[in-house]
C-alpha positions, 0 to 999 in steps of 0.5 A: 756646738761641742764634738761628741768625743770617744771615751778613751783619755787624751794624749797626756802630751796634750794634756796642758791644765787639767782641771782639779778639786781639792784634797779631802785633808784640805781646809774648807779655806781654799775651795775658793780656789777651785770652784765658784759656788753661789751661796747655799750650793755646795758640790760634792767632790768625790776626788781630785779629778771628779765633782758633781753639780746638785741639782738646780744649780749653776757652778762656775770653772772661773776659779783660781787654779781651775780657768785657763791664762789664755793670754799667757798662753797666746803670749809666749807659747806656740799653741794657737788653739785649745781645746776643753776636754770633759766626761759628763753624766746628767742632765743640764748645760755646759757653757764655755766663757771667756774674758777680755783684758779689762774682766769683761765677760763673753760667752763663746758656746755651750751645748746641752747635757742629755745623759742621765744613764751614762758618760758623755764625752765633750770638747770644745775648741776655741782659738787663742787669737783674741788674748794677746793682752789679757783673758782667761778661759771657763766653763760654767755647768748649770743643772736641771732636775737631776746633778752633772757629774764631771771627771777628767776635764782639761785643757788640751793643745792642738798636738803633742808637745814634745817630751821633757823631764824635769828634776826637782831641788829643794834645800832646807835647814831644819825645816825637815817637817815641812820639806818632808811633807813636800815632798811626799806630796809629788808621790800623790799623783802618778802623773807627776812623778811620770814627769819627774826624774830626779829629786834633788835635796840639799841637807844643811841643817844639823839634824839631817833628814835622813833621820827623820821619822818619815824618811822611810815613806819618802824613800818609798814614795820616790824611789831613786828619784831621791838624792838627798845631798849633806852639806854644811849651811851655804843658804839659799843661794848655796843650796838651790845651786847644788840642785842646778849644779847636780843637774846639768853637771851629772844628768843628760838632756832626756834624763833632765830637761828642766829643773824646778826649784822649790822652798822647803816650808810650803805647802804645794798644788802638785798640778802647778809642777805639771802646768810649769812643766806643760808650759816650758815644753810649748814655749816659742823659745826658752823662758824661766818659768815662775809660779805664784805665791798664795798666803799660807796662813789665809789659803784663799788669797794670792799674795803675790802675782809677778814681780819685777826689779826697779833698775832705778832704785834696784828695789824689787816690787809688784809688777805694773798692774799686778794685785797683791794680798787678793782674796779668791774667797771674798772676790771670784775670779769674774768679779776681779776685773784686775785680774784679767789683764796679763802681768809681764814680770822680771823675776820670780821668787825661788819658792817655786820657779822652772828652768830649761836646762838650756838656760841654766847651761846659757846663763850659769849657776847663781851668785855665791849670795848666801841668801837674798837677791840670788833669784831677782839677779838670776832672772836679770841676768838671764833677760839680758841673754833675751831669756825672760821670765814668766810668773803662771797664774795657776801654778801656785804654792802657798808659803808664809808670807813676806809681810810677817817676817822680820828680815828688814831688821833682822840678820837678814837685812845685811844680805838684803843691802849687801846683795842689792848693791851687787845687784844693782852694780851688776844690771842697772843701767843708771847712775845710782850714785845720788839715789843710793846716798838718798836711800841710805841716808834715809834708812840710817836715821830711821834706823838709829832714831828707832833704836835699831842698832844691831840693823844699822851695824849690820847695814854698815858691815854690808857696805864694807864688804861690798866695798871690799869687791867680789873675791870674798863672795865664796868665802862669806857662802860659809862664814859670813853668817856666824860673823853677822850673827856674832856683831848682832848679839853685841846690842840689846835691840837683837836680844829677844825674850819670849814676852813684855812679861819677862820686863817691867811695866811701861812707865808711860801712860797707855794715852800718853803713849798713844798720842805719840803714834800719830805720824807726821804728814807734811814735810815742815811736821816731818821735818821737825818731827826728826830734828826733835828726835836728833836732838833728844838721840844726842843728850843722856837717857833718863837713868830710869829707863834703863831698867824700866821701858818706857813704853810697850810697842807692837811691831807695826807700831815700831816707828822712828817718829815714835822711837826717836823720842823716847829713852827706851821700849819694849818692841815685839817682832814681826811674827810675834814671838818675841820681844827685844828692850831697846835701850838708847844709847848716844855713844853708840848712836855717834858712832854708827851715824859717823860710820854711815857718813864715812861708808857713804862717802866711800861707796859713792867715791868707788862705785864706778870702780866697783861695777866694773870689778863685780861685772868683771868677776861674773864668769867666775862666780857663776861658773860650774869650775868655781861651784865644784871646788865649794861643794867638794870642801 
């Protein structure tokens, strides 16, 4: 049975997980993340901490933000027992449930509520003993002929946790509206401000935050916590490193004990900050605490649950057992057994990720990689020092899904390849030469058959710059992007018009184009199609295709087995904002193919030496002294 508790609020240093409700400004799409309501049952949300369950209803708090991820607390923290604390008024029942790793539900305890005229405080103690491999905790509310109001519900630790203050660091390049809005949300809750002592903004764009129309609101909300640092564009790595650098160099323990990094283009559930803070405070040893990503375009969808780096290929992927793109609007937590097993990650994206101060002091600062792989490489480096990364469910931001980005084909393709090679050289225990050769050949063929000449050129530059060794990495922070953009503009596949209407209509009929979209499905047919594409790409194109595209293709249909047998096509980019007119050029095809073959031959021959060079350079590349020189320029 529940114990009757005093009416006083619990000690804030015991509050692990507040039960929260949607904001008034939130779209209806987010409601399933907070409440599991049956069809035709609508609770009344009067504040972020107060909800009324209507009469004759059952409403569950087994939701993404309000169920308690007990298995993660059992696995990583010293907390052994948690207490569900809530204040209720009305008539009905409160029941506490848990799940098993396979998703099976178990009723734990409950009590009747007879508090029609005054508030009643309930507390339920639950041991975390059975949660090693998975499982959540939550409560359901049943009402009778009058509603039940619930307020100040939370999950408490069995003892107060040591106090830890945090710095929040973000970086922005011309995303000021999003960045200011995200930072303003921090001031909406005093509990968040109470744990935040500094907010660092690395402002790297041409238009500065200080000129933003809401900058006055921001300074009023954050006060002297806010420090905007204007610097040249050093990419995400240089921007996020600035926050880590400032925290370890210019603050003291007790003032800043944790550093939380977050993107500028997010919408944030601010309780995620409190949850990350408390989880790190409770951990048995220092860990990096990552937050999950929700889909900013479809807000009830969990885009990524946890990720790992496959060290045999040095490609990131979903963690074993992780579910991607889960729609809580269609499949609530109680009905989604695949979400109840604990997932182990090896890194977390820096859309939101918390680092205890001692982790940064032991691991060093990030590598000067501009963008891409800096987050994964850092966690792998920390893991080698026995510092794991935990991706914590129920702590999340909304972010644009990477599936809607063009970043394997646009200018970022350079950083994808160069930085992945650096990460492989530093952290893979395998001899990757055969793997890198096969991967490179496969990707190069697809690029060239698809008339993605700019991307093929960028990837060749990435290979050459990687093989030049680690000495130029800091230099490339400031001059790398301009060089890449100049190179890319030389190719028509990187020159975009707003719409296909800017070009003549396609010369092929639609039925012929549709027939060409069917992919080969077995090795023999794939080889045959590739052989035909190779012969086709060595021939001169039809002269008419230079001025008029043969087909108009969507981004999703721009595949090698179609484009490899064409002379030209207009192709949309991933987010639908532009169209490029790709034209086949046998001379460019031959030049890039020969350059690619030469570079991969060099890479395989020089790989052991490059591994040694990069590993020897890590202490200097990640030192405070080296980054101090960058920031002082």
